[in-house]
N, C-alpha and C positions, 0 to 999 in steps of 0.2 A: 563601385559603391563600397563603402567601408563594411568589413565583415562584422558580424555581431559579437558582442561580448557574452561569454558564458558566465553566469552567476550561480554559484552553489551555496546553499545554506547548510551548515553542519552544526549539530548540537554538541554540547560538552559531554563529559563522561556520565554514564548512568549512575543513579543514586543507590542502586542495589546490584547484586551480582547479575540477576537475570536482566535488568535494564541495561547494564553495561554490555552484556553479551549481544543484545539487540543493537545497541549503539555502535558496537565494534563492527557488526555486519553492515550497518548503514554507512559508516565511515568508509569501510573497505569498498562497498559498492559505489559510493560517490567518487572515490579516487580512481577506481577502475574506469568509471564512465568519463571522468575528466580526461584520462589518458586516451581513451578511445575517441572522444570527440575532438580533442586537440590534434590527434594523429591524422584526422581527415584534412587538416589545413583549411577548414571552412570557417574557423573562428579566429578573431583578432587576438584573443587571449582569454584569461579567466580570472575571476575574483572569487575567493572562497571566504565567506563570512562565518566566523566561528568564535566561540569564547575560549577555545582550547587549541591554539595553533601547535602546541607541543605534541599533540596526538597525531599530527598529520604525516610526519616524516618528510623526507626530501621531496620537493616539487619542481617542475620545470621553471625556467626563468621567466616564461611568459605568464606565470600564475602569480597573482598578488594575493596575499593573505591579509584580510582585514579583521582585526580582533573586535569582538563585541565589547562595548563599554556601556555600563549603566543598565537600567531596566530594559528588558527586551520586549519589543513589539514588532511583529513581522512587517507590517506595512510601513511603519516609520523607518525601520531598518533598510528596507528595499529602496524607499524613496531617498534616503540618505546616500546610498551607493550610486543611484542614478544621478543625483545632483553632484556628487563628487567626481565620478568618472565620465559623465556626459557621453555615453555611447549613443550612436545613432539608432542602434537596435540591440536587443539582448535576448538571451534565452535563459530563463530562470528554472532551476530545479531544486527541490528540497532534498535533504540528505536521505539516501535510500530510495529515491524515486526512480522508477522505471529502470532497474538494473539490467534488464534484458534487451534494452535498445541496442541495435547494431550500429556499426560505423556508418553504414549507408543511411540509416534513419537519422542519426545525428547530423550528417551532412545535408540531408534533404530539408531538415528544419531550417538550417542556415540559408540554404538556397531559396527556400520559399519566402523568406523575409526580403531577399533581394528583388523578388518579382513584384511584390505588392505590399502596401501597408495593411496593418491589421494585427490580429493576434491569433495564435494557434495554441490550443491546449489539448492535453490528453483527455480532459473531461471538463466541459464548460461549467458544470454545476459543482464540481469538487475537484479542482485542479491541483495536480502535483508538479506539473511542468507547464510553463507558459512562455511562448516566444512572442515578442512584441516589437513592432516598428510603427511609429517612432517610439523610442524608449521613453521620451519625455511624457508620453501619455500616462505613465505610471505616476507622474507628479500631479495629474489632474483629477485623481480620484481620492476619496476619503480612504485613508490607509486601513486596509483590512487587518483584523487581528490575526488571521490565519491565512495560509496560502491557498486553501481550498476555495476561498471567495474571490481570488484575484481575477480570474478570467471573467467572471460575471460582473465584477466592478468595472473592468475595462470596457465591457459592452454597454453597461447601463449608464455609467458616469462619464466615460471618456468618448463614447460614441464609436468605438472601434467595432468592425466586423470580426467576430470570433469564430474560427473554424476548429472543428475537432479532428484530431488524428483518427485514422481508421482504428476501430476497436479490435484488438487482438491481444495475444499473450504479452507481447513486448510493450504494449501501450497501456496495459491495465495492471500488470503485476507490480506491486510496490512492497517495500519492506517496512511494515508498520508495527509488527508484533512478532512474538516467537513463532506463531503459526506459520508466518511467511518464511521465516528462516528454516523451520522444520520441513516445509515443502521443498526448499532448495536442497536441503540435506538429503532428502529421499530421492529427488528427481535428478540431482547432479547437474542442474541447469545453470548454476553460477558461472558466468562467462569469463570473468576476470581473475587474475591470480590472487589478488588480495582477498576477494570475497571467497574464493574457493578455499583458501587457507583457513580463514575464520570459520567457515561452515564445517570443514573437516575436523577442526579442533574441538567441536562441541560434542560432548558425550550425552546426547539427548536420545530418548526413546521415541522412535517414529513408527512403532508397530501399529498404532491406531491409523496412521496415514496409509501404511501399507495395506491394512485390512480393507480400506476403501477401494483400492485399485481393482480387486476382483469384482466388486459390485458394478463399477463403471463400464465394464466390457461384457456384462451378462444381460441379455435381453429379458431374462426371467426374474431379474431382481429390481429393487426400487431404491431410489435415493431421495431423501427428504432434505431440502435446503431452505433455510429461513434467514432472512436478514435483508440488507441493502443490496439486492441483486438487480442488475440492470436488464433491460430487454435484450441487449446484445448477448449477455451471458446466458440468458434463457434460450435464445436461438442457438447459441453454441452448444449447450448441453443437449438440446433436441436433435441436433444434426451430428455431433461428434461423439457422444456417448451412446452406448447400446442399451443401457438400463432405462427403465421408466422413471421419470423425474416428477416429484411432487414439490412444487415451489411456492413458498410464501414470501413474497417480496413486499417489504414495508420499510418506511421511513428513509427512503433515499433523500440525500441532501440534508439529513438531520443536523449535522454540525454546521454546514455552510449557511443554512437559512436561519439557524438559531430558534427553531420551532419546538414546542413541547412534543415529546414522543408519545404516541398512542399505538400500541402494538397488540394485534390479535393474539399472538403467541404469549405476549405478556399478560393479557387478560386471562388466558387459560392457565398460565402459571399461577396467577393470583388465586384462581378458583380451586385448583387441585394441589398446589404446592410442588416443590421440586421433584419429590418422589412420584407424584401423579403424572407429571410431565414426562419423566424418564420412562415410566411404565407404559405410556401411550406411544412412545416412539416406534416400537416394532409394528404397530398398526399403520404407521405412516411410511415406513421404509426399512430396508435392510441395513441402512447406514444413514447417518445424519450429519449435516454440516450446519452449524448454528453461529450466527453473528451475535455474540452475547452482548455487544455494546447497545444494541437495540433494546434488549430485555432490561439491562441496567438503567438505561435512560427512561424507559417506561415506568419502572419501579421507583425511580427517583433515588436509586442507591448510589451513594458517593463512595467511590473506591479509589484506591491509589493505583498508580500505573504499575507498581510492583505487584499488587494483588491481581490485577487484570492479566498481567503477563504470566504469573504463576498459574492462574486458572487456565490459560491457553495451553500450558504445558501439562495440565492435568495434576499438578501438585497441590491438591486441595488442602492437604494437611498444613501447608505453609501459608495459606491465605488467611489474612487477619480479619477481614470484614465478614461477619457471620453469614449474611444472606448469600454472598458470592461463594463462600466456602461450602455452604449447604447445597447450593445449586450445582457447583462444580462436582462435588462428590456424587450427587444423585445422577448427573448426566454421564459421568465417567463409569458409573456402576450400572448403566442401562444395559439391557440385553443385546443391544446392537452397538457397533462402533460409532462413536460420536467425536467429531472434530469441533473444537471451540476456537474462536478468533474474532477478528474484526472485518472491516469492509474488504480488505484485500484478499482475505481467505475465500470469501464467497464470490469473488470476481476473478482476478488473475490467478489466485491460488487454485481454484477449481479447474481453470483452463490448463494449468501446469500438471495437475494430477491426472486429468483425462489424457493428456499427451503421454505422460509416463505410463499410464495403465496399458495403453495400446503397445508401447514399446516393450514393456515387460511381457505381455502376452506373446508378442512376436518372437522375443528371445526364447521363451519357454517352448515354442513350437519348432524351433530349429533343431 
């Protein structure tokens, strides 16, 4: 049977310094993954769809670069590639998706497509990676605007059985925001040479992340987590961290389903303001990890990607949107360490921090 085609989507350069720093990490991660996956021999080749081929550098001869032309729409772009290349099966991954996948995991994806038809996703409700056979099933769905709705569309519209990869660090960690890059910088988990080089070159303060580590391994301390947290992450924290965990899980599938956000933490924020929320955090935990995208969606606050990224880094002085600037400042000045980010921070990012926390403790005891 014909081996699957690997299809990677990469964005162009970031529109600001902090956006380009994240995009550079996403590009590096994707190219490292490309090298790892093709090195297994399990793939027929690869297509990289991007508006900026000049940013990629030299690629193997089995990789074809397909330049974006005209207005971009994810589903239409993917369907165009399927129609043009006509693979029997394919594995799609977004830029920066699952940078910790091993060679064995990439090979297993390809082999699974040989065994049976259907689709495999890292997350059925919000997919970053989708393997599908037959590939032409992609042509039978209404083209989704974003990749996180792809797996669900293949199940509901193309009638494919969709299976999820086992949830773990490698299948949940994604590079979506500076928080994810900061986690990589602190933990040293970046597996490929390109990503390691990008992360090492960033002069970012990760002291807030380091402060969280001692909380995670101390049974007398408490961690407060709020945002789009899955039940798998909840179980992971319960079994793999030593601290007590207070979890507020809300608005999972927010973007994929396109539903209006209603957040309990957001209602509290509206009632007491940013300073009131920050003042309440010590009563909830000795450290906090907050998915700010849920709060912003609840408040209906329109923010630029640049502002969200600067907020994640704690650079509230540079945030232009007043509400986000005030919220960021208040949370960064809270009496306990607070990490701000998006979905990946409260899923794979937390898993990575727990792993790093135990490794740091073991090193300190030697």
